[in-house]
Each structure stands twice: as C-alpha cells, then as structure tokens.
C-alpha positions as CSV (number, residue, x, y, z in Angstrom):
1,M,3.6,16.4,43.9
2,S,2.0,19.7,42.8
3,G,0.1,19.9,39.5
4,S,-1.5,17.0,38.2
5,F,0.3,13.7,37.6
6,Q,-2.2,11.5,35.7
7,V,-1.5,7.7,35.1
8,S,-2.6,7.0,31.3
9,F,-1.4,3.5,31.3
10,E,0.7,1.0,33.0
11,N,2.2,-2.8,32.2
12,E,4.6,-4.9,33.7
13,Y,7.0,-2.9,31.6
14,V,6.1,0.7,32.3
15,R,3.9,3.1,33.6
16,I,2.8,6.1,31.5
17,V,2.4,9.6,33.2
18,N,1.5,12.4,32.0
19,V,2.4,16.0,33.8
20,S,0.9,19.3,33.9
21,I,2.5,21.6,36.1
22,P,1.1,25.0,36.0
23,V,3.3,28.2,35.8
24,G,3.6,29.5,39.1
25,E,4.0,25.3,41.1
26,L,6.6,23.5,41.0
27,P,7.2,19.7,41.5
28,D,7.8,19.1,45.6
29,D,8.3,15.3,45.8
30,R,10.3,12.3,43.5
31,P,8.5,10.1,40.5
32,A,7.0,7.0,41.9
33,A,9.8,5.2,39.8
34,L,13.1,5.5,38.6
35,P,14.6,5.3,35.9
36,L,12.5,7.3,33.7
37,V,12.3,9.1,30.7
38,R,10.6,12.2,30.1
39,I,9.2,13.9,27.2
40,D,9.1,18.0,27.3
41,L,6.3,18.6,25.2
42,E,7.2,22.2,24.8
43,S,10.7,21.7,23.9
44,R,10.5,18.5,22.2
45,K,13.4,16.9,24.1
46,T,13.8,13.4,25.9
47,R,15.9,13.4,29.1
48,Y,16.8,10.1,30.8
49,V,16.6,10.4,34.3
50,D,18.2,7.2,36.6
51,S,18.4,8.9,40.0
52,W,16.2,12.1,41.8
53,S,17.7,15.6,42.3
54,R,15.5,18.2,43.3
55,Q,17.5,20.4,40.2
56,E,16.7,17.4,37.5
57,F,12.9,18.3,38.2
58,A,13.6,22.0,39.4
59,R,11.7,24.7,36.6
60,P,11.5,28.3,36.8
61,S,8.4,29.2,38.5
62,D,7.0,31.0,35.6
63,Q,6.7,28.4,33.1
64,A,4.2,25.8,33.1
65,V,5.4,22.2,32.6
66,R,4.0,19.7,30.2
67,E,5.5,16.4,29.7
68,I,5.0,12.5,29.6
69,W,7.1,10.4,31.9
70,V,8.2,7.0,31.0
71,E,8.7,5.0,34.2
72,L,10.6,1.8,33.0
73,K,10.0,-1.1,34.9
74,A,11.4,-4.6,33.5
75,A,12.2,-5.0,29.7
76,P,9.7,-7.5,27.3
77,P,11.2,-10.7,26.7
78,A,14.3,-10.4,24.3
79,K,13.9,-10.7,20.7
80,A,15.8,-10.9,17.5
81,I,15.3,-7.7,15.7
82,A,16.3,-8.4,11.8
83,L,14.6,-5.1,10.2
84,D,15.7,-3.0,13.1
85,A,14.1,0.6,11.7
86,V,17.3,2.6,13.5
87,R,19.4,0.3,11.2
88,I,17.8,0.3,8.1
89,D,15.8,3.4,8.0
90,P,18.3,5.9,9.3
91,A,16.8,9.0,7.8
92,R,13.8,8.5,9.6
93,Y,14.3,6.9,12.9
94,K,17.3,8.7,14.8
95,I,19.0,7.6,18.4
96,D,18.2,10.2,21.1
97,F,19.4,8.2,23.8
98,E,20.3,4.5,24.2
99,N,21.9,2.7,27.3
100,D,21.3,-1.0,28.7
101,K,18.0,-0.2,29.8
102,V,16.3,1.6,27.1
103,R,16.8,2.9,23.8
104,V,14.9,6.2,22.7
105,V,14.1,6.7,18.9
106,R,13.1,10.1,17.3
107,L,10.7,9.1,14.4
108,G,10.5,11.9,11.1
109,F,8.3,11.4,8.4
110,A,7.6,14.4,6.0
111,A,4.0,15.1,4.6
112,R,2.7,12.1,2.9
113,E,6.0,10.4,3.4
114,K,6.5,6.1,2.5
115,G,9.0,4.5,5.1
116,V,9.9,0.9,4.2
117,M,9.3,-2.3,6.0
118,V,10.6,-2.1,9.6
119,E,10.5,-4.4,12.7
120,H,9.4,-2.6,16.1
121,P,9.9,-4.4,19.5
122,P,7.4,-3.7,22.1
123,R,7.6,0.2,22.9
124,V,6.1,3.4,23.8
125,L,4.6,5.6,21.0
126,A,4.8,9.5,22.6
127,T,3.3,11.9,20.0
128,L,4.9,15.5,19.1
129,S,2.8,16.3,16.2
130,D,-0.4,15.1,15.3
131,V,-0.2,11.8,13.7
132,S,-2.4,10.4,11.0
133,V,-0.8,6.9,9.5
134,K,-1.7,4.4,6.7
135,L,0.4,1.2,7.7
136,V,1.0,-2.1,6.0
137,F,1.9,-4.8,7.9
138,Q,4.3,-7.7,6.9
139,D,1.4,-9.9,6.5
140,G,-0.5,-7.2,3.5
141,K,-3.0,-5.9,6.4
142,T,-3.7,-2.1,6.4
143,E,-4.6,-0.1,9.0
144,E,-5.2,3.2,10.0
145,R,-3.8,5.3,13.1
146,G,-4.1,8.7,14.5
147,A,-3.5,10.7,17.5
148,P,-3.2,14.4,18.8
149,A,-0.2,15.6,19.5
150,G,1.2,15.0,23.3
151,V,-0.1,11.3,24.1
152,A,1.7,8.1,24.6
153,A,0.4,4.4,24.3
154,W,1.9,1.4,24.6
155,L,2.3,-1.0,21.4
156,E,3.2,-4.2,20.8
157,G,5.9,-5.6,18.7
158,E,5.3,-5.4,14.6
159,T,6.5,-5.1,11.6
160,L,5.5,-2.6,9.1
161,Q,5.7,0.0,7.0
162,T,4.4,3.3,7.8
163,E,3.2,6.1,5.5
164,N,2.0,9.6,6.9
165,A,-1.6,10.3,5.8
166,S,-1.1,14.1,6.5
167,D,-0.1,17.4,4.9
168,H,2.5,17.8,7.8
169,P,5.0,16.3,8.7
170,L,4.9,14.1,12.1
171,E,7.4,13.8,14.5
172,V,7.2,10.8,17.7
173,V,9.6,9.3,20.0
174,L,9.5,5.4,20.5
175,I,10.9,4.8,24.5
176,E,12.1,0.9,23.7
177,P,12.8,-0.9,26.9
178,K,15.8,-3.2,26.5
179,S,16.6,-6.5,27.1
180,G,19.2,-8.6,25.5
181,R,17.8,-8.2,21.9
182,G,21.9,-6.0,21.1
183,F,20.2,-3.8,18.1
C-alpha cells in the first residue's frame, strides 16, 4: 500500500495499525487481515469492514488519510461482565456498532466529569481527543493515565471509575473483541 502502515501493537486478539496516507496517494493493496474496525481520526467515525473492496478503502486524492485500523484476530476468553459500562452508564457509553465479532463503544466525558464504577472487558482504547484521567479501581487503588489524540492501546479487563482530569471534554472509542460474554 502507498503511505505509511505501522503496526503499533499486536497480540493474539488484535493488531493495531496506524495508517497515514498523504494527499494524492490512495491505498493500492488490501489490509493484512479482516475483519477490522477503521477509526477515521479526522471525522471521528468508526466503520466495521469484513470484506475487501477497492471502494471501501478508496478516498478522493485531495484528502489525506489518518486512521487507526484494529484488525480482529480472536476473542479473549469469555467472562461475564456484571457492571457493563453501556448498561450502567448509557449517558457516557454509547454503542457505535455491534455484531458477533466486536462491540465498538464511544465514550465521552465533559470537562472534570466523574463517572461511576464500571467493568470493561479486554479492549483497544483509541483516543479521539487528548486524554487525562484519574482512575479509581475496585480495590481502592488510584492511577492517573493520559494520552494524546490519535493513539490506540490494548487494555486488559478492569473494573474502575473514571474522572476526566482535564478542562476539556474527552472522547475515546473502545473496540471490544467479542466471545460468548453476552452483553
């Protein structure tokens, strides 16, 4: 493919690819693996792709492409999620897309907003805005995490309460490979 396709992380469940294609170039080959979730960093839209076609990956030549691709390889072991964030806190956690392979959840917090205790399965977290959060875990431990807009990372399952530590809203996308969890 033309442009830059850099694998930033890979495990047995996902491969995260940072895609950057300059103005005037178009992808000329297929992705390494399907299905995948595309996160367009300019429009902030997500898209599930389960089959390859040139039209799916074509872009006008006058637009640069900045995306994160999360290639879905396998589902982590099934575990019941008692405090499912989408069910417990639907004002902040909204489903973008869901099928039998993946659930894509958009998470948004207002400036300095504090959420409730929720449980997350193993997932990819992709930042659409700069992120600075204070976390309180189920066992009472605390941690601060942060990342700039436009990055993605794999996170193991965890139960936590999130507080936006910034004076600006935060927005992230969670890509949760599915198994028999039954959300």
